[in-house]
PDB file with SEQRES, HELIX, SHEET and CRYST1 records, atoms N, CA, C and O in Angstrom:
SEQRES   1 A   86  MET PRO ILE ILE ARG ASN THR GLU THR GLY PRO ALA LYS          
SEQRES   2 A   86  ALA GLN PHE SER VAL GLY LEU ASN ILE ILE LEU THR GLY          
SEQRES   3 A   86  SER LYS LYS MET THR PRO ALA GLU GLN GLU ALA LEU ILE          
SEQRES   4 A   86  SER VAL ASN LYS VAL HIS VAL LEU ILE VAL ASP ALA ASP          
SEQRES   5 A   86  ASP PRO GLU ASN ILE LEU VAL ASP GLU GLU ALA PRO ALA          
SEQRES   6 A   86  ARG GLU PHE SER THR GLY SER VAL GLY TYR GLY LEU ASN          
SEQRES   7 A   86  LEU ARG SER ALA GLU PHE LYS LYS                              
HELIX    1 AA1 SER A   27  LYS A   29  5                                   3    
HELIX    2 AA2 PRO A   32  LEU A   38  1                                   7    
SHEET    1 AA1 4 PHE A  16  ILE A  23  0                                        
SHEET    2 AA1 4 VAL A  73  ALA A  82 -1                                        
SHEET    3 AA1 4 ASP A  53  GLU A  67 -1                                        
SHEET    4 AA1 4 LYS A  43  ASP A  50 -1                                        
CRYST1    1.000    1.000    1.000  90.00  90.00  90.00 P 1           1          
ATOM      1  N   MET A   1      62.218 -20.423 -17.905  1.00  0.00           N  
ATOM      2  CA  MET A   1      61.116 -20.533 -18.834  1.00  0.00           C  
ATOM      3  C   MET A   1      60.023 -19.554 -18.407  1.00  0.00           C  
ATOM      4  O   MET A   1      59.608 -19.578 -17.249  1.00  0.00           O  
ATOM      5  N   PRO A   2      59.552 -18.704 -19.298  1.00  0.00           N  
ATOM      6  CA  PRO A   2      58.506 -17.744 -18.936  1.00  0.00           C  
ATOM      7  C   PRO A   2      57.144 -18.439 -18.804  1.00  0.00           C  
ATOM      8  O   PRO A   2      56.905 -19.499 -19.382  1.00  0.00           O  
ATOM      9  N   ILE A   3      56.273 -17.810 -18.032  1.00  0.00           N  
ATOM     10  CA  ILE A   3      54.908 -18.322 -17.882  1.00  0.00           C  
ATOM     11  C   ILE A   3      54.112 -17.909 -19.105  1.00  0.00           C  
ATOM     12  O   ILE A   3      54.074 -16.730 -19.458  1.00  0.00           O  
ATOM     13  N   ILE A   4      53.484 -18.860 -19.745  1.00  0.00           N  
ATOM     14  CA  ILE A   4      52.679 -18.573 -20.924  1.00  0.00           C  
ATOM     15  C   ILE A   4      51.241 -18.345 -20.474  1.00  0.00           C  
ATOM     16  O   ILE A   4      50.618 -19.202 -19.847  1.00  0.00           O  
ATOM     17  N   ARG A   5      50.744 -17.182 -20.807  1.00  0.00           N  
ATOM     18  CA  ARG A   5      49.374 -16.832 -20.412  1.00  0.00           C  
ATOM     19  C   ARG A   5      48.486 -16.797 -21.641  1.00  0.00           C  
ATOM     20  O   ARG A   5      48.926 -16.450 -22.737  1.00  0.00           O  
ATOM     21  N   ASN A   6      47.256 -17.156 -21.444  1.00  0.00           N  
ATOM     22  CA  ASN A   6      46.293 -17.113 -22.530  1.00  0.00           C  
ATOM     23  C   ASN A   6      45.871 -15.662 -22.722  1.00  0.00           C  
ATOM     24  O   ASN A   6      45.166 -15.103 -21.881  1.00  0.00           O  
ATOM     25  N   THR A   7      46.288 -15.063 -23.800  1.00  0.00           N  
ATOM     26  CA  THR A   7      45.956 -13.667 -24.062  1.00  0.00           C  
ATOM     27  C   THR A   7      44.667 -13.522 -24.857  1.00  0.00           C  
ATOM     28  O   THR A   7      44.154 -12.414 -25.013  1.00  0.00           O  
ATOM     29  N   GLU A   8      44.150 -14.616 -25.351  1.00  0.00           N  
ATOM     30  CA  GLU A   8      42.897 -14.575 -26.100  1.00  0.00           C  
ATOM     31  C   GLU A   8      41.749 -14.887 -25.154  1.00  0.00           C  
ATOM     32  O   GLU A   8      41.364 -16.045 -24.988  1.00  0.00           O  
ATOM     33  N   THR A   9      41.219 -13.873 -24.552  1.00  0.00           N  
ATOM     34  CA  THR A   9      40.100 -14.080 -23.642  1.00  0.00           C  
ATOM     35  C   THR A   9      38.810 -13.754 -24.368  1.00  0.00           C  
ATOM     36  O   THR A   9      38.736 -12.791 -25.131  1.00  0.00           O  
ATOM     37  N   GLY A  10      37.830 -14.540 -24.130  1.00  0.00           N  
ATOM     38  CA  GLY A  10      36.530 -14.320 -24.745  1.00  0.00           C  
ATOM     39  C   GLY A  10      35.806 -13.180 -24.048  1.00  0.00           C  
ATOM     40  O   GLY A  10      36.343 -12.568 -23.125  1.00  0.00           O  
ATOM     41  N   PRO A  11      34.607 -12.899 -24.484  1.00  0.00           N  
ATOM     42  CA  PRO A  11      33.840 -11.830 -23.840  1.00  0.00           C  
ATOM     43  C   PRO A  11      33.537 -12.197 -22.394  1.00  0.00           C  
ATOM     44  O   PRO A  11      33.306 -13.362 -22.072  1.00  0.00           O  
ATOM     45  N   ALA A  12      33.542 -11.199 -21.536  1.00  0.00           N  
ATOM     46  CA  ALA A  12      33.267 -11.433 -20.117  1.00  0.00           C  
ATOM     47  C   ALA A  12      31.822 -11.928 -19.959  1.00  0.00           C  
ATOM     48  O   ALA A  12      30.917 -11.466 -20.653  1.00  0.00           O  
ATOM     49  N   LYS A  13      31.627 -12.860 -19.048  1.00  0.00           N  
ATOM     50  CA  LYS A  13      30.287 -13.364 -18.771  1.00  0.00           C  
ATOM     51  C   LYS A  13      29.540 -12.329 -17.945  1.00  0.00           C  
ATOM     52  O   LYS A  13      30.092 -11.770 -16.997  1.00  0.00           O  
ATOM     53  N   ALA A  14      28.306 -12.076 -18.297  1.00  0.00           N  
ATOM     54  CA  ALA A  14      27.481 -11.157 -17.515  1.00  0.00           C  
ATOM     55  C   ALA A  14      27.050 -11.864 -16.241  1.00  0.00           C  
ATOM     56  O   ALA A  14      26.468 -12.947 -16.285  1.00  0.00           O  
ATOM     57  N   GLN A  15      27.337 -11.248 -15.118  1.00  0.00           N  
ATOM     58  CA  GLN A  15      26.929 -11.811 -13.836  1.00  0.00           C  
ATOM     59  C   GLN A  15      26.058 -10.790 -13.114  1.00  0.00           C  
ATOM     60  O   GLN A  15      26.280  -9.583 -13.210  1.00  0.00           O  
ATOM     61  N   PHE A  16      25.078 -11.290 -12.401  1.00  0.00           N  
ATOM     62  CA  PHE A  16      24.110 -10.432 -11.730  1.00  0.00           C  
ATOM     63  C   PHE A  16      24.033 -10.781 -10.255  1.00  0.00           C  
ATOM     64  O   PHE A  16      24.261 -11.924  -9.860  1.00  0.00           O  
ATOM     65  N   SER A  17      23.711  -9.785  -9.452  1.00  0.00           N  
ATOM     66  CA  SER A  17      23.356 -10.008  -8.062  1.00  0.00           C  
ATOM     67  C   SER A  17      21.842  -9.962  -7.984  1.00  0.00           C  
ATOM     68  O   SER A  17      21.212  -9.083  -8.571  1.00  0.00           O  
ATOM     69  N   VAL A  18      21.260 -10.903  -7.264  1.00  0.00           N  
ATOM     70  CA  VAL A  18      19.814 -10.959  -7.120  1.00  0.00           C  
ATOM     71  C   VAL A  18      19.487 -10.776  -5.646  1.00  0.00           C  
ATOM     72  O   VAL A  18      19.941 -11.547  -4.801  1.00  0.00           O  
ATOM     73  N   GLY A  19      18.703  -9.758  -5.344  1.00  0.00           N  
ATOM     74  CA  GLY A  19      18.262  -9.508  -3.979  1.00  0.00           C  
ATOM     75  C   GLY A  19      16.749  -9.382  -3.954  1.00  0.00           C  
ATOM     76  O   GLY A  19      16.176  -8.566  -4.676  1.00  0.00           O  
ATOM     77  N   LEU A  20      16.113 -10.178  -3.135  1.00  0.00           N  
ATOM     78  CA  LEU A  20      14.656 -10.164  -3.054  1.00  0.00           C  
ATOM     79  C   LEU A  20      14.241 -10.330  -1.604  1.00  0.00           C  
ATOM     80  O   LEU A  20      14.627 -11.293  -0.943  1.00  0.00           O  
ATOM     81  N   ASN A  21      13.446  -9.379  -1.113  1.00  0.00           N  
ATOM     82  CA  ASN A  21      12.894  -9.481   0.232  1.00  0.00           C  
ATOM     83  C   ASN A  21      11.379  -9.503   0.134  1.00  0.00           C  
ATOM     84  O   ASN A  21      10.777  -8.625  -0.483  1.00  0.00           O  
ATOM     85  N   ILE A  22      10.768 -10.502   0.740  1.00  0.00           N  
ATOM     86  CA  ILE A  22       9.317 -10.616   0.813  1.00  0.00           C  
ATOM     87  C   ILE A  22       8.970 -10.393   2.279  1.00  0.00           C  
ATOM     88  O   ILE A  22       9.257 -11.238   3.127  1.00  0.00           O  
ATOM     89  N   ILE A  23       8.351  -9.254   2.573  1.00  0.00           N  
ATOM     90  CA  ILE A  23       8.152  -8.840   3.960  1.00  0.00           C  
ATOM     91  C   ILE A  23       6.678  -8.940   4.338  1.00  0.00           C  
ATOM     92  O   ILE A  23       5.799  -8.478   3.611  1.00  0.00           O  
ATOM     93  N   LEU A  24       6.432  -9.547   5.480  1.00  0.00           N  
ATOM     94  CA  LEU A  24       5.081  -9.659   6.021  1.00  0.00           C  
ATOM     95  C   LEU A  24       4.604  -8.264   6.408  1.00  0.00           C  
ATOM     96  O   LEU A  24       5.217  -7.608   7.251  1.00  0.00           O  
ATOM     97  N   THR A  25       3.518  -7.811   5.799  1.00  0.00           N  
ATOM     98  CA  THR A  25       3.000  -6.466   6.040  1.00  0.00           C  
ATOM     99  C   THR A  25       2.681  -6.257   7.519  1.00  0.00           C  
ATOM    100  O   THR A  25       1.959  -7.043   8.133  1.00  0.00           O  
ATOM    101  N   GLY A  26       3.235  -5.181   8.074  1.00  0.00           N  
ATOM    102  CA  GLY A  26       2.961  -4.828   9.463  1.00  0.00           C  
ATOM    103  C   GLY A  26       3.717  -5.642  10.494  1.00  0.00           C  
ATOM    104  O   GLY A  26       3.487  -5.484  11.693  1.00  0.00           O  
ATOM    105  N   SER A  27       4.605  -6.501  10.056  1.00  0.00           N  
ATOM    106  CA  SER A  27       5.274  -7.411  11.001  1.00  0.00           C  
ATOM    107  C   SER A  27       6.167  -6.685  12.003  1.00  0.00           C  
ATOM    108  O   SER A  27       6.408  -7.201  13.094  1.00  0.00           O  
ATOM    109  N   LYS A  28       6.654  -5.514  11.656  1.00  0.00           N  
ATOM    110  CA  LYS A  28       7.520  -4.766  12.569  1.00  0.00           C  
ATOM    111  C   LYS A  28       6.772  -4.383  13.850  1.00  0.00           C  
ATOM    112  O   LYS A  28       7.381  -4.247  14.911  1.00  0.00           O  
ATOM    113  N   LYS A  29       5.451  -4.210  13.745  1.00  0.00           N  
ATOM    114  CA  LYS A  29       4.641  -3.788  14.888  1.00  0.00           C  
ATOM    115  C   LYS A  29       4.019  -4.965  15.637  1.00  0.00           C  
ATOM    116  O   LYS A  29       3.313  -4.770  16.626  1.00  0.00           O  
ATOM    117  N   MET A  30       4.278  -6.177  15.170  1.00  0.00           N  
ATOM    118  CA  MET A  30       3.704  -7.365  15.807  1.00  0.00           C  
ATOM    119  C   MET A  30       4.603  -7.895  16.909  1.00  0.00           C  
ATOM    120  O   MET A  30       5.805  -7.632  16.932  1.00  0.00           O  
ATOM    121  N   THR A  31       4.003  -8.642  17.815  1.00  0.00           N  
ATOM    122  CA  THR A  31       4.788  -9.336  18.828  1.00  0.00           C  
ATOM    123  C   THR A  31       5.459 -10.543  18.164  1.00  0.00           C  
ATOM    124  O   THR A  31       5.013 -10.992  17.108  1.00  0.00           O  
ATOM    125  N   PRO A  32       6.521 -11.069  18.771  1.00  0.00           N  
ATOM    126  CA  PRO A  32       7.142 -12.274  18.211  1.00  0.00           C  
ATOM    127  C   PRO A  32       6.159 -13.434  18.052  1.00  0.00           C  
ATOM    128  O   PRO A  32       6.265 -14.199  17.093  1.00  0.00           O  
ATOM    129  N   ALA A  33       5.215 -13.575  18.966  1.00  0.00           N  
ATOM    130  CA  ALA A  33       4.226 -14.656  18.870  1.00  0.00           C  
ATOM    131  C   ALA A  33       3.318 -14.453  17.662  1.00  0.00           C  
ATOM    132  O   ALA A  33       2.989 -15.415  16.968  1.00  0.00           O  
ATOM    133  N   GLU A  34       2.909 -13.210  17.405  1.00  0.00           N  
ATOM    134  CA  GLU A  34       2.071 -12.923  16.243  1.00  0.00           C  
ATOM    135  C   GLU A  34       2.839 -13.187  14.944  1.00  0.00           C  
ATOM    136  O   GLU A  34       2.298 -13.758  13.997  1.00  0.00           O  
ATOM    137  N   GLN A  35       4.096 -12.767  14.913  1.00  0.00           N  
ATOM    138  CA  GLN A  35       4.931 -13.014  13.738  1.00  0.00           C  
ATOM    139  C   GLN A  35       5.071 -14.508  13.473  1.00  0.00           C  
ATOM    140  O   GLN A  35       4.921 -14.969  12.341  1.00  0.00           O  
ATOM    141  N   GLU A  36       5.360 -15.253  14.532  1.00  0.00           N  
ATOM    142  CA  GLU A  36       5.559 -16.710  14.416  1.00  0.00           C  
ATOM    143  C   GLU A  36       4.302 -17.401  13.899  1.00  0.00           C  
ATOM    144  O   GLU A  36       4.382 -18.331  13.096  1.00  0.00           O  
ATOM    145  N   ALA A  37       3.128 -16.936  14.367  1.00  0.00           N  
ATOM    146  CA  ALA A  37       1.871 -17.545  13.944  1.00  0.00           C  
ATOM    147  C   ALA A  37       1.600 -17.302  12.454  1.00  0.00           C  
ATOM    148  O   ALA A  37       1.012 -18.149  11.781  1.00  0.00           O  
ATOM    149  N   LEU A  38       2.030 -16.144  11.944  1.00  0.00           N  
ATOM    150  CA  LEU A  38       1.751 -15.808  10.549  1.00  0.00           C  
ATOM    151  C   LEU A  38       2.819 -16.305   9.582  1.00  0.00           C  
ATOM    152  O   LEU A  38       2.529 -16.507   8.403  1.00  0.00           O  
ATOM    153  N   ILE A  39       4.041 -16.507  10.052  1.00  0.00           N  
ATOM    154  CA  ILE A  39       5.095 -17.068   9.201  1.00  0.00           C  
ATOM    155  C   ILE A  39       5.033 -18.588   9.372  1.00  0.00           C  
ATOM    156  O   ILE A  39       5.867 -19.185  10.053  1.00  0.00           O  
ATOM    157  N   SER A  40       4.032 -19.194   8.744  1.00  0.00           N  
ATOM    158  CA  SER A  40       3.822 -20.629   8.920  1.00  0.00           C  
ATOM    159  C   SER A  40       4.630 -21.458   7.928  1.00  0.00           C  
ATOM    160  O   SER A  40       4.660 -22.685   8.028  1.00  0.00           O  
ATOM    161  N   VAL A  41       5.290 -20.798   6.968  1.00  0.00           N  
ATOM    162  CA  VAL A  41       6.089 -21.486   5.965  1.00  0.00           C  
ATOM    163  C   VAL A  41       7.564 -21.184   6.242  1.00  0.00           C  
ATOM    164  O   VAL A  41       7.937 -20.017   6.364  1.00  0.00           O  
ATOM    165  N   ASN A  42       8.400 -22.206   6.341  1.00  0.00           N  
ATOM    166  CA  ASN A  42       9.815 -22.013   6.670  1.00  0.00           C  
ATOM    167  C   ASN A  42      10.641 -21.453   5.525  1.00  0.00           C  
ATOM    168  O   ASN A  42      11.644 -20.776   5.752  1.00  0.00           O  
ATOM    169  N   LYS A  43      10.226 -21.731   4.303  1.00  0.00           N  
ATOM    170  CA  LYS A  43      10.953 -21.219   3.149  1.00  0.00           C  
ATOM    171  C   LYS A  43      10.015 -21.163   1.957  1.00  0.00           C  
ATOM    172  O   LYS A  43       9.016 -21.879   1.901  1.00  0.00           O  
ATOM    173  N   VAL A  44      10.353 -20.295   0.996  1.00  0.00           N  
ATOM    174  CA  VAL A  44       9.569 -20.186  -0.232  1.00  0.00           C  
ATOM    175  C   VAL A  44      10.484 -20.465  -1.413  1.00  0.00           C  
ATOM    176  O   VAL A  44      11.702 -20.309  -1.320  1.00  0.00           O  
ATOM    177  N   HIS A  45       9.896 -20.872  -2.509  1.00  0.00           N  
ATOM    178  CA  HIS A  45      10.634 -21.180  -3.728  1.00  0.00           C  
ATOM    179  C   HIS A  45      10.515 -19.972  -4.656  1.00  0.00           C  
ATOM    180  O   HIS A  45       9.410 -19.563  -5.015  1.00  0.00           O  
ATOM    181  N   VAL A  46      11.656 -19.406  -5.040  1.00  0.00           N  
ATOM    182  CA  VAL A  46      11.683 -18.255  -5.938  1.00  0.00           C  
ATOM    183  C   VAL A  46      12.102 -18.734  -7.319  1.00  0.00           C  
ATOM    184  O   VAL A  46      13.177 -19.308  -7.494  1.00  0.00           O  
ATOM    185  N   LEU A  47      11.243 -18.493  -8.289  1.00  0.00           N  
ATOM    186  CA  LEU A  47      11.501 -18.894  -9.664  1.00  0.00           C  
ATOM    187  C   LEU A  47      11.368 -17.649 -10.540  1.00  0.00           C  
ATOM    188  O   LEU A  47      10.298 -17.044 -10.613  1.00  0.00           O  
ATOM    189  N   ILE A  48      12.465 -17.271 -11.205  1.00  0.00           N  
ATOM    190  CA  ILE A  48      12.456 -16.129 -12.116  1.00  0.00           C  
ATOM    191  C   ILE A  48      12.786 -16.666 -13.494  1.00  0.00           C  
ATOM    192  O   ILE A  48      13.804 -17.328 -13.697  1.00  0.00           O  
ATOM    193  N   VAL A  49      11.903 -16.366 -14.441  1.00  0.00           N  
ATOM    194  CA  VAL A  49      12.087 -16.855 -15.809  1.00  0.00           C  
ATOM    195  C   VAL A  49      12.165 -15.672 -16.767  1.00  0.00           C  
ATOM    196  O   VAL A  49      11.699 -14.574 -16.465  1.00  0.00           O  
ATOM    197  N   ASP A  50      12.756 -15.918 -17.910  1.00  0.00           N  
ATOM    198  CA  ASP A  50      12.837 -14.947 -19.001  1.00  0.00           C  
ATOM    199  C   ASP A  50      11.417 -14.642 -19.466  1.00  0.00           C  
ATOM    200  O   ASP A  50      10.674 -15.559 -19.819  1.00  0.00           O  
ATOM    201  N   ALA A  51      11.030 -13.370 -19.470  1.00  0.00           N  
ATOM    202  CA  ALA A  51       9.668 -12.991 -19.860  1.00  0.00           C  
ATOM    203  C   ALA A  51       9.365 -13.369 -21.306  1.00  0.00           C  
ATOM    204  O   ALA A  51       8.217 -13.658 -21.643  1.00  0.00           O  
ATOM    205  N   ASP A  52      10.381 -13.369 -22.157  1.00  0.00           N  
ATOM    206  CA  ASP A  52      10.176 -13.713 -23.560  1.00  0.00           C  
ATOM    207  C   ASP A  52      10.273 -15.208 -23.828  1.00  0.00           C  
ATOM    208  O   ASP A  52       9.822 -15.688 -24.868  1.00  0.00           O  
ATOM    209  N   ASP A  53      10.860 -15.940 -22.891  1.00  0.00           N  
ATOM    210  CA  ASP A  53      11.065 -17.379 -23.074  1.00  0.00           C  
ATOM    211  C   ASP A  53      10.919 -18.081 -21.722  1.00  0.00           C  
ATOM    212  O   ASP A  53      11.918 -18.294 -21.036  1.00  0.00           O  
ATOM    213  N   PRO A  54       9.697 -18.445 -21.327  1.00  0.00           N  
ATOM    214  CA  PRO A  54       9.466 -19.060 -20.012  1.00  0.00           C  
ATOM    215  C   PRO A  54      10.253 -20.345 -19.761  1.00  0.00           C  
ATOM    216  O   PRO A  54      10.379 -20.779 -18.616  1.00  0.00           O  
ATOM    217  N   GLU A  55      10.782 -20.955 -20.820  1.00  0.00           N  
ATOM    218  CA  GLU A  55      11.605 -22.157 -20.657  1.00  0.00           C  
ATOM    219  C   GLU A  55      13.000 -21.805 -20.128  1.00  0.00           C  
ATOM    220  O   GLU A  55      13.700 -22.670 -19.601  1.00  0.00           O  
ATOM    221  N   ASN A  56      13.403 -20.539 -20.268  1.00  0.00           N  
ATOM    222  CA  ASN A  56      14.720 -20.079 -19.838  1.00  0.00           C  
ATOM    223  C   ASN A  56      14.634 -19.644 -18.376  1.00  0.00           C  
ATOM    224  O   ASN A  56      14.216 -18.525 -18.077  1.00  0.00           O  
ATOM    225  N   ILE A  57      15.032 -20.534 -17.472  1.00  0.00           N  
ATOM    226  CA  ILE A  57      14.965 -20.263 -16.036  1.00  0.00           C  
ATOM    227  C   ILE A  57      16.215 -19.492 -15.623  1.00  0.00           C  
ATOM    228  O   ILE A  57      17.338 -19.950 -15.835  1.00  0.00           O  
ATOM    229  N   LEU A  58      16.007 -18.316 -15.029  1.00  0.00           N  
ATOM    230  CA  LEU A  58      17.119 -17.461 -14.630  1.00  0.00           C  
ATOM    231  C   LEU A  58      17.516 -17.681 -13.173  1.00  0.00           C  
ATOM    232  O   LEU A  58      18.703 -17.712 -12.848  1.00  0.00           O  
ATOM    233  N   VAL A  59      16.530 -17.833 -12.300  1.00  0.00           N  
ATOM    234  CA  VAL A  59      16.788 -18.081 -10.881  1.00  0.00           C  
ATOM    235  C   VAL A  59      15.810 -19.147 -10.415  1.00  0.00           C  
ATOM    236  O   VAL A  59      14.611 -19.066 -10.682  1.00  0.00           O  
ATOM    237  N   ASP A  60      16.330 -20.141  -9.721  1.00  0.00           N  
ATOM    238  CA  ASP A  60      15.519 -21.223  -9.166  1.00  0.00           C  
ATOM    239  C   ASP A  60      16.115 -21.543  -7.793  1.00  0.00           C  
ATOM    240  O   ASP A  60      16.948 -22.440  -7.661  1.00  0.00           O  
ATOM    241  N   GLU A  61      15.677 -20.800  -6.775  1.00  0.00           N  
ATOM    242  CA  GLU A  61      16.285 -20.888  -5.445  1.00  0.00           C  
ATOM    243  C   GLU A  61      15.216 -20.888  -4.361  1.00  0.00           C  
ATOM    244  O   GLU A  61      14.062 -20.535  -4.605  1.00  0.00           O  
ATOM    245  N   GLU A  62      15.616 -21.289  -3.164  1.00  0.00           N  
ATOM    246  CA  GLU A  62      14.734 -21.231  -2.000  1.00  0.00           C  
ATOM    247  C   GLU A  62      15.166 -20.070  -1.120  1.00  0.00           C  
ATOM    248  O   GLU A  62      16.358 -19.834  -0.926  1.00  0.00           O  
ATOM    249  N   ALA A  63      14.181 -19.343  -0.587  1.00  0.00           N  
ATOM    250  CA  ALA A  63      14.445 -18.225   0.309  1.00  0.00           C  
ATOM    251  C   ALA A  63      13.910 -18.585   1.700  1.00  0.00           C  
ATOM    252  O   ALA A  63      12.718 -18.857   1.850  1.00  0.00           O  
ATOM    253  N   PRO A  64      14.774 -18.590   2.709  1.00  0.00           N  
ATOM    254  CA  PRO A  64      14.340 -18.978   4.051  1.00  0.00           C  
ATOM    255  C   PRO A  64      13.593 -17.849   4.767  1.00  0.00           C  
ATOM    256  O   PRO A  64      13.796 -16.671   4.472  1.00  0.00           O  
ATOM    257  N   ALA A  65      12.735 -18.227   5.703  1.00  0.00           N  
ATOM    258  CA  ALA A  65      12.088 -17.249   6.571  1.00  0.00           C  
ATOM    259  C   ALA A  65      13.163 -16.623   7.442  1.00  0.00           C  
ATOM    260  O   ALA A  65      14.085 -17.308   7.884  1.00  0.00           O  
ATOM    261  N   ARG A  66      13.047 -15.307   7.695  1.00  0.00           N  
ATOM    262  CA  ARG A  66      14.061 -14.647   8.506  1.00  0.00           C  
ATOM    263  C   ARG A  66      13.527 -13.346   9.085  1.00  0.00           C  
ATOM    264  O   ARG A  66      12.484 -12.836   8.676  1.00  0.00           O  
ATOM    265  N   GLU A  67      14.273 -12.831  10.043  1.00  0.00           N  
ATOM    266  CA  GLU A  67      13.990 -11.502  10.575  1.00  0.00           C  
ATOM    267  C   GLU A  67      15.004 -10.546   9.970  1.00  0.00           C  
ATOM    268  O   GLU A  67      16.202 -10.827   9.975  1.00  0.00           O  
ATOM    269  N   PHE A  68      14.536  -9.424   9.452  1.00  0.00           N  
ATOM    270  CA  PHE A  68      15.405  -8.438   8.848  1.00  0.00           C  
ATOM    271  C   PHE A  68      15.919  -7.470   9.910  1.00  0.00           C  
ATOM    272  O   PHE A  68      15.375  -7.403  11.012  1.00  0.00           O  
ATOM    273  N   SER A  69      16.954  -6.731   9.578  1.00  0.00           N  
ATOM    274  CA  SER A  69      17.554  -5.786  10.531  1.00  0.00           C  
ATOM    275  C   SER A  69      16.575  -4.686  10.937  1.00  0.00           C  
ATOM    276  O   SER A  69      16.775  -4.029  11.959  1.00  0.00           O  
ATOM    277  N   THR A  70      15.528  -4.481  10.154  1.00  0.00           N  
ATOM    278  CA  THR A  70      14.516  -3.462  10.462  1.00  0.00           C  
ATOM    279  C   THR A  70      13.529  -3.929  11.527  1.00  0.00           C  
ATOM    280  O   THR A  70      12.769  -3.126  12.067  1.00  0.00           O  
ATOM    281  N   GLY A  71      13.542  -5.226  11.829  1.00  0.00           N  
ATOM    282  CA  GLY A  71      12.588  -5.795  12.774  1.00  0.00           C  
ATOM    283  C   GLY A  71      11.426  -6.479  12.083  1.00  0.00           C  
ATOM    284  O   GLY A  71      10.640  -7.167  12.735  1.00  0.00           O  
ATOM    285  N   SER A  72      11.299  -6.306  10.774  1.00  0.00           N  
ATOM    286  CA  SER A  72      10.263  -6.991  10.006  1.00  0.00           C  
ATOM    287  C   SER A  72      10.664  -8.447   9.794  1.00  0.00           C  
ATOM    288  O   SER A  72      11.840  -8.799   9.888  1.00  0.00           O  
ATOM    289  N   VAL A  73       9.679  -9.280   9.510  1.00  0.00           N  
ATOM    290  CA  VAL A  73       9.959 -10.680   9.189  1.00  0.00           C  
ATOM    291  C   VAL A  73       9.413 -10.993   7.809  1.00  0.00           C  
ATOM    292  O   VAL A  73       8.508 -10.321   7.314  1.00  0.00           O  
ATOM    293  N   GLY A  74       9.972 -12.013   7.200  1.00  0.00           N  
ATOM    294  CA  GLY A  74       9.546 -12.435   5.872  1.00  0.00           C  
ATOM    295  C   GLY A  74      10.530 -13.436   5.317  1.00  0.00           C  
ATOM    296  O   GLY A  74      11.006 -14.318   6.031  1.00  0.00           O  
ATOM    297  N   TYR A  75      10.835 -13.294   4.028  1.00  0.00           N  
ATOM    298  CA  TYR A  75      11.732 -14.223   3.342  1.00  0.00           C  
ATOM    299  C   TYR A  75      12.765 -13.404   2.580  1.00  0.00           C  
ATOM    300  O   TYR A  75      12.426 -12.406   1.945  1.00  0.00           O  
ATOM    301  N   GLY A  76      14.006 -13.820   2.643  1.00  0.00           N  
ATOM    302  CA  GLY A  76      15.060 -13.076   1.965  1.00  0.00           C  
ATOM    303  C   GLY A  76      15.912 -13.969   1.092  1.00  0.00           C  
ATOM    304  O   GLY A  76      16.312 -15.063   1.490  1.00  0.00           O  
ATOM    305  N   LEU A  77      16.182 -13.482  -0.109  1.00  0.00           N  
ATOM    306  CA  LEU A  77      17.043 -14.197  -1.047  1.00  0.00           C  
ATOM    307  C   LEU A  77      18.119 -13.238  -1.519  1.00  0.00           C  
ATOM    308  O   LEU A  77      17.811 -12.154  -2.015  1.00  0.00           O  
ATOM    309  N   ASN A  78      19.368 -13.622  -1.371  1.00  0.00           N  
ATOM    310  CA  ASN A  78      20.483 -12.821  -1.861  1.00  0.00           C  
ATOM    311  C   ASN A  78      21.467 -13.733  -2.579  1.00  0.00           C  
ATOM    312  O   ASN A  78      22.087 -14.600  -1.961  1.00  0.00           O  
ATOM    313  N   LEU A  79      21.608 -13.535  -3.882  1.00  0.00           N  
ATOM    314  CA  LEU A  79      22.518 -14.329  -4.690  1.00  0.00           C  
ATOM    315  C   LEU A  79      23.596 -13.425  -5.245  1.00  0.00           C  
ATOM    316  O   LEU A  79      23.325 -12.293  -5.645  1.00  0.00           O  
ATOM    317  N   ARG A  80      24.794 -13.915  -5.269  1.00  0.00           N  
ATOM    318  CA  ARG A  80      25.907 -13.203  -5.910  1.00  0.00           C  
ATOM    319  C   ARG A  80      26.320 -14.006  -7.148  1.00  0.00           C  
ATOM    320  O   ARG A  80      26.278 -15.236  -7.141  1.00  0.00           O  
ATOM    321  N   SER A  81      26.701 -13.329  -8.163  1.00  0.00           N  
ATOM    322  CA  SER A  81      27.249 -13.948  -9.374  1.00  0.00           C  
ATOM    323  C   SER A  81      26.264 -14.897 -10.068  1.00  0.00           C  
ATOM    324  O   SER A  81      26.654 -15.975 -10.517  1.00  0.00           O  
ATOM    325  N   ALA A  82      25.011 -14.506 -10.154  1.00  0.00           N  
ATOM    326  CA  ALA A  82      24.046 -15.292 -10.918  1.00  0.00           C  
ATOM    327  C   ALA A  82      24.302 -15.047 -12.407  1.00  0.00           C  
ATOM    328  O   ALA A  82      24.561 -13.916 -12.819  1.00  0.00           O  
ATOM    329  N   GLU A  83      24.231 -16.090 -13.195  1.00  0.00           N  
ATOM    330  CA  GLU A  83      24.398 -15.955 -14.641  1.00  0.00           C  
ATOM    331  C   GLU A  83      23.070 -16.239 -15.314  1.00  0.00           C  
ATOM    332  O   GLU A  83      22.467 -17.291 -15.099  1.00  0.00           O  
ATOM    333  N   PHE A  84      22.616 -15.300 -16.130  1.00  0.00           N  
ATOM    334  CA  PHE A  84      21.380 -15.488 -16.882  1.00  0.00           C  
ATOM    335  C   PHE A  84      21.766 -16.012 -18.253  1.00  0.00           C  
ATOM    336  O   PHE A  84      22.360 -15.291 -19.055  1.00  0.00           O  
ATOM    337  N   LYS A  85      21.436 -17.247 -18.520  1.00  0.00           N  
ATOM    338  CA  LYS A  85      21.850 -17.901 -19.773  1.00  0.00           C  
ATOM    339  C   LYS A  85      20.686 -18.002 -20.721  1.00  0.00           C  
ATOM    340  O   LYS A  85      19.544 -18.190 -20.300  1.00  0.00           O  
ATOM    341  N   LYS A  86      20.966 -17.881 -21.985  1.00  0.00           N  
ATOM    342  CA  LYS A  86      19.942 -18.028 -23.020  1.00  0.00           C  
ATOM    343  C   LYS A  86      19.935 -19.456 -23.494  1.00  0.00           C  
ATOM    344  O   LYS A  86      19.147 -19.812 -24.371  1.00  0.00           O  
TER     345      LYS A  86                                                      
END                                                                             
């Protein structure tokens, strides 16, 4: 018996990667103690909405405090396969 495959595929869903870095200004030149004192929040809430329709939430995620490979500190959010729905 042959395998029956669904040949009627709908339109591909648009998927997006979302990358956002919020970097503490000058943090690369600070000591770890100075960085720690200024990064007083462990995570931030990132909310991205449709500019034409604020009720349409596109991204609603938390970004943790982190150190970047450059030596700067801040908050980083990286999402794969985000779907922006209307």
